[in-house]
C-alpha positions as CSV (number, residue, x, y, z in Angstrom):
1,M,50.8,88.4,32.5
2,N,47.7,86.9,34.1
3,Q,45.7,89.5,31.9
4,V,47.4,88.4,28.8
5,Q,46.5,84.8,29.6
6,S,42.9,85.2,30.1
7,N,42.2,87.0,27.1
8,R,43.7,84.4,24.8
9,I,41.4,82.3,22.7
10,A,41.7,78.7,22.5
11,V,42.8,77.4,19.2
12,P,42.0,74.0,18.3
13,R,44.3,71.4,17.8
14,A,44.8,70.9,14.1
15,A,44.5,67.2,13.1
16,S,47.5,65.6,12.2
17,S,48.2,64.0,8.7
18,G,47.5,60.7,10.3
19,E,44.0,61.5,11.4
20,R,43.1,63.3,8.2
21,V,43.9,60.0,6.7
22,V,41.9,57.8,9.1
23,A,39.0,60.5,8.5
24,R,38.9,60.1,4.7
25,A,38.8,56.4,4.9
26,A,36.1,56.2,7.4
27,T,34.1,58.9,5.1
28,D,34.7,57.3,1.6
29,P,31.7,57.2,-0.5
30,A,33.0,53.6,-1.0
31,A,32.7,52.7,2.8
32,V,29.8,54.4,3.4
33,F,27.9,52.2,0.4
34,I,29.3,49.2,2.0
35,G,27.6,50.4,5.1
36,R,24.6,50.9,3.5
37,A,24.6,47.8,1.8
38,G,25.3,46.2,5.3
39,F,22.4,47.7,6.9
40,A,20.0,46.2,4.0
41,A,21.7,42.8,4.4
42,R,20.8,43.0,8.1
43,G,17.4,44.1,7.6
44,I,16.7,41.3,5.3
45,V,18.0,38.7,7.8
46,Y,16.0,40.2,10.6
47,V,12.7,40.3,8.6
48,I,13.1,36.9,7.8
49,V,13.9,36.0,11.3
50,G,10.9,37.8,12.5
51,W,9.0,35.8,10.1
52,L,10.1,32.5,11.0
53,A,9.2,33.4,15.0
54,L,6.1,34.1,14.3
55,L,5.2,31.1,12.4
56,E,6.5,29.4,15.6
57,A,4.2,31.2,18.0
58,F,1.4,30.2,15.8
59,G,2.3,26.4,15.9
60,G,3.4,26.5,12.3
61,G,7.4,26.7,12.8
62,A,10.3,24.2,13.0
63,G,11.3,25.3,16.0
64,A,12.8,28.8,17.4
65,P,14.6,30.6,14.6
66,D,17.9,32.2,14.5
67,K,20.1,34.1,12.2
68,Q,21.0,30.8,10.3
69,S,17.5,29.7,10.3
70,A,17.1,33.0,7.9
71,L,19.9,32.1,5.6
72,V,18.4,28.7,5.0
73,A,15.0,30.2,4.2
74,I,16.7,32.5,1.8
75,S,18.5,29.5,0.2
76,Q,15.0,27.8,-0.4
77,L,13.5,30.4,-2.4
78,P,13.4,30.7,-6.0
79,L,17.1,31.8,-7.1
80,G,18.1,30.7,-3.6
81,T,21.7,30.5,-4.4
82,L,22.2,33.9,-5.6
83,L,19.9,35.5,-3.4
84,L,22.2,34.0,-0.4
85,G,25.4,35.0,-2.2
86,V,23.8,38.5,-2.3
87,V,23.2,38.7,1.4
88,A,26.5,37.4,2.1
89,V,28.2,39.9,0.5
90,G,25.7,42.3,2.2
91,L,26.8,41.0,5.9
92,F,30.4,40.9,5.0
93,G,29.6,44.7,4.2
94,Y,27.9,45.1,7.7
95,A,30.7,43.5,9.1
96,A,33.3,45.8,7.5
97,W,30.8,48.8,8.4
98,S,31.1,47.8,11.9
99,L,34.6,47.4,12.2
100,I,35.1,50.9,10.5
101,R,32.6,52.6,13.1
102,S,34.5,51.1,16.0
103,I,38.0,52.0,15.0
104,F,37.9,55.0,12.8
105,D,34.4,56.4,14.4
106,P,33.1,58.0,11.3
107,E,29.9,59.2,13.4
108,R,32.5,61.2,15.6
109,L,31.1,59.5,18.8
110,G,34.2,60.3,20.2
111,H,36.1,59.0,23.5
112,A,33.4,59.3,26.2
113,A,32.7,56.5,28.2
114,S,29.4,55.9,26.6
115,A,31.2,56.1,23.1
116,V,33.7,53.9,24.2
117,F,30.9,51.4,25.4
118,A,29.2,51.8,21.7
119,R,32.6,51.1,19.9
120,V,33.1,48.1,21.8
121,G,29.6,47.0,20.7
122,F,30.3,47.6,17.1
123,A,33.5,45.4,17.2
124,V,31.4,42.6,18.5
125,A,28.9,42.8,15.8
126,G,32.1,43.1,13.3
127,V,33.3,39.9,14.5
128,S,29.8,38.3,14.9
129,Y,28.4,39.2,11.4
130,G,31.7,38.1,10.0
131,G,31.3,35.0,11.1
132,L,27.5,34.9,9.9
133,A,28.4,36.1,6.2
134,L,31.3,33.6,6.2
135,G,28.9,30.7,6.7
136,A,26.6,32.4,4.3
137,A,29.1,32.6,1.7
138,R,30.3,28.9,2.0
139,F,26.8,27.8,1.8
140,A,26.0,29.8,-1.1
141,L,29.1,28.0,-3.1
142,G,27.6,24.8,-2.0
143,S,31.0,23.4,0.4
144,E,28.5,23.2,3.5
145,T,25.4,21.8,3.9
146,T,24.0,24.2,6.4
147,A,24.5,28.0,6.8
148,G,27.2,27.2,9.9
149,Q,26.6,26.6,13.6
150,G,23.2,27.6,14.7
151,S,23.4,30.5,17.4
152,D,23.0,28.5,20.6
153,A,25.8,26.1,19.8
154,S,28.1,28.4,18.3
155,T,27.3,30.7,21.6
156,Q,28.1,27.5,23.8
157,D,31.0,26.5,22.1
158,W,32.9,30.0,22.3
159,T,31.7,29.9,25.9
160,A,33.2,26.8,26.6
161,R,36.6,27.8,25.3
162,L,36.3,31.0,27.4
163,L,35.5,29.6,30.5
164,N,38.5,26.7,30.0
165,A,40.8,29.6,29.6
166,P,42.6,31.8,32.4
167,F,40.6,34.8,33.2
168,G,37.6,33.6,31.3
169,P,34.7,33.2,33.5
170,P,35.0,36.9,34.5
171,L,35.4,37.7,30.7
172,V,32.1,36.0,30.1
173,I,30.4,37.8,32.6
174,A,32.0,41.0,31.0
175,I,30.5,40.0,27.6
176,G,27.1,39.2,29.5
177,A,27.1,42.4,31.1
178,L,28.2,44.1,27.6
179,L,24.7,42.8,26.1
180,I,22.7,44.0,28.7
181,G,24.3,47.1,28.5
182,I,23.3,47.0,24.9
183,A,20.1,46.1,25.6
184,A,19.4,48.6,28.1
185,V,20.8,51.3,25.4
186,E,18.2,50.0,22.9
187,L,15.2,50.2,25.2
188,I,16.3,54.3,26.2
189,R,16.6,54.8,22.6
190,A,13.4,53.4,22.1
191,Y,11.7,55.3,24.5
192,T,13.4,58.5,23.8
193,A,13.5,57.7,19.8
194,S,16.7,59.4,20.0
195,F,17.4,57.0,16.9
196,L,15.5,59.7,14.6
197,N,18.9,61.6,15.1
198,D,20.6,59.2,12.9
199,L,18.6,59.6,10.3
200,S,18.4,62.0,7.4
201,L,14.5,62.4,7.2
202,G,14.2,65.8,6.1
203,V,13.0,65.1,2.6
204,V,10.3,62.8,3.9
205,R,6.4,63.5,5.0
206,A,5.4,64.0,8.2
207,E,3.4,60.9,8.1
208,V,6.5,58.7,6.8
209,R,8.4,60.1,9.8
210,R,5.9,59.0,12.5
211,W,6.0,55.6,10.9
212,V,9.6,55.6,10.8
213,E,9.6,56.2,14.5
214,R,6.8,53.5,15.4
215,V,9.0,50.8,13.6
216,G,11.9,52.0,15.2
217,R,10.5,52.3,18.7
218,I,9.3,48.6,18.4
219,G,11.9,47.3,16.5
220,L,14.7,48.4,18.8
221,T,12.5,47.3,21.8
222,A,12.3,43.7,20.8
223,R,16.0,43.8,20.3
224,G,16.8,45.0,23.5
225,V,14.5,42.2,25.1
226,V,16.6,39.3,22.8
227,F,19.8,40.8,24.3
228,G,18.9,41.7,27.7
229,V,18.1,37.7,27.9
230,I,21.0,36.4,26.2
231,G,23.2,38.5,28.7
232,I,21.4,37.1,31.5
233,F,22.0,33.4,30.4
234,L,25.7,34.2,29.6
235,I,26.6,35.3,33.2
236,Q,24.5,32.6,34.6
237,A,26.7,29.9,32.4
238,S,29.8,31.8,33.7
239,L,28.5,31.3,37.3
240,Q,27.6,27.8,37.0
241,R,30.9,27.0,34.9
242,D,28.2,25.6,32.4
243,A,28.6,26.7,28.8
244,G,25.4,24.5,28.1
245,Q,23.4,27.5,29.9
246,A,24.7,30.0,27.4
247,I,22.2,30.6,24.5
248,G,22.0,32.4,21.2
249,L,19.0,34.4,19.4
250,G,17.4,30.9,19.1
251,G,17.4,30.0,22.4
252,A,16.3,33.2,23.7
253,L,13.4,32.9,21.3
254,Q,12.8,29.7,23.0
255,R,12.9,30.7,26.7
256,L,10.4,33.4,25.9
257,A,8.4,31.1,24.4
258,E,8.3,29.0,27.6
259,Q,7.2,31.8,29.7
260,P,3.5,32.0,30.7
261,Y,1.6,33.0,27.9
262,G,4.9,32.1,26.1
263,D,3.1,31.9,22.4
264,I,1.8,35.4,22.9
265,L,5.1,36.8,23.9
266,L,7.1,35.1,21.3
267,G,4.5,36.2,18.9
268,V,4.8,40.0,19.7
269,V,9.0,39.9,20.0
270,A,8.7,38.1,16.6
271,V,6.7,41.1,15.1
272,G,9.2,43.6,16.8
273,L,12.2,41.6,15.2
274,G,10.7,42.2,11.8
275,M,10.1,45.6,12.6
276,Y,13.8,46.0,13.3
277,G,14.4,44.9,10.1
278,L,12.3,47.0,8.5
279,F,14.2,49.6,10.7
280,S,17.7,48.6,9.6
281,L,16.4,49.1,6.0
282,V,15.3,52.4,6.8
283,Q,19.0,53.1,8.1
284,A,20.3,51.5,4.9
285,R,18.4,54.2,3.0
286,Y,18.1,57.3,5.5
287,G,20.9,56.7,7.9
288,R,23.7,59.2,8.4
289,L,26.8,57.1,8.3
290,K,29.1,60.0,8.4
291,R,29.5,63.2,10.2
């Protein structure tokens, strides 16, 4: 009997009809197109944020920028309202794709601890970019005078709500820890260049591939630094029960500018955020959005 059992070959479990429906939905060409449009829109926003932060570092800006500042800058371009509407649609696409990645797992990350962590991050990104897209759409339609609350005001608003809720302070700490974890993952990806595994670069020249690697390393490092700063201040806000301590992207850039040699530090991070925007554009074209 034992011999018979030892000779058995493990047969993979067949996917259920529900799982097959989920797989088809997550890898449908329309869903993948939405994802690519979303990466492109995110890239445009980060390129503009990087440019505005670089101006701020050289004394020509109007305060530490954030994503809302980028949307305002887009609206001031020729045909700005139309461009802002296009970007808003793209941001809705990125929010939708982030939720698809979180729920349906088209990249087949699985259910390991690291995969669950990544998918929680996708869900957070989906909610965040959904709000940004909604603000951009309202701004494009002229229903508001701004593109929504700045990143600091928005972060402080929901932090205050959570701090006043049952179990809110530990939840704010958990969110801060999540952002620090995402920052660590971004830094690891930058160091190991593992992000190249998520790109289909077989058709590009070796020199282009090397530039993609450089841009990705710099961009992910800058984003990791910013996420880490935001996460630290969220934890501090919870420990001190002071939502005013919480910061968003703009506040993180401002804190960097306040450090010794802050203008140089801000300039370096600004270039990095612009590079992250370029990397997002590469993802829009060459990203392996399904497995």
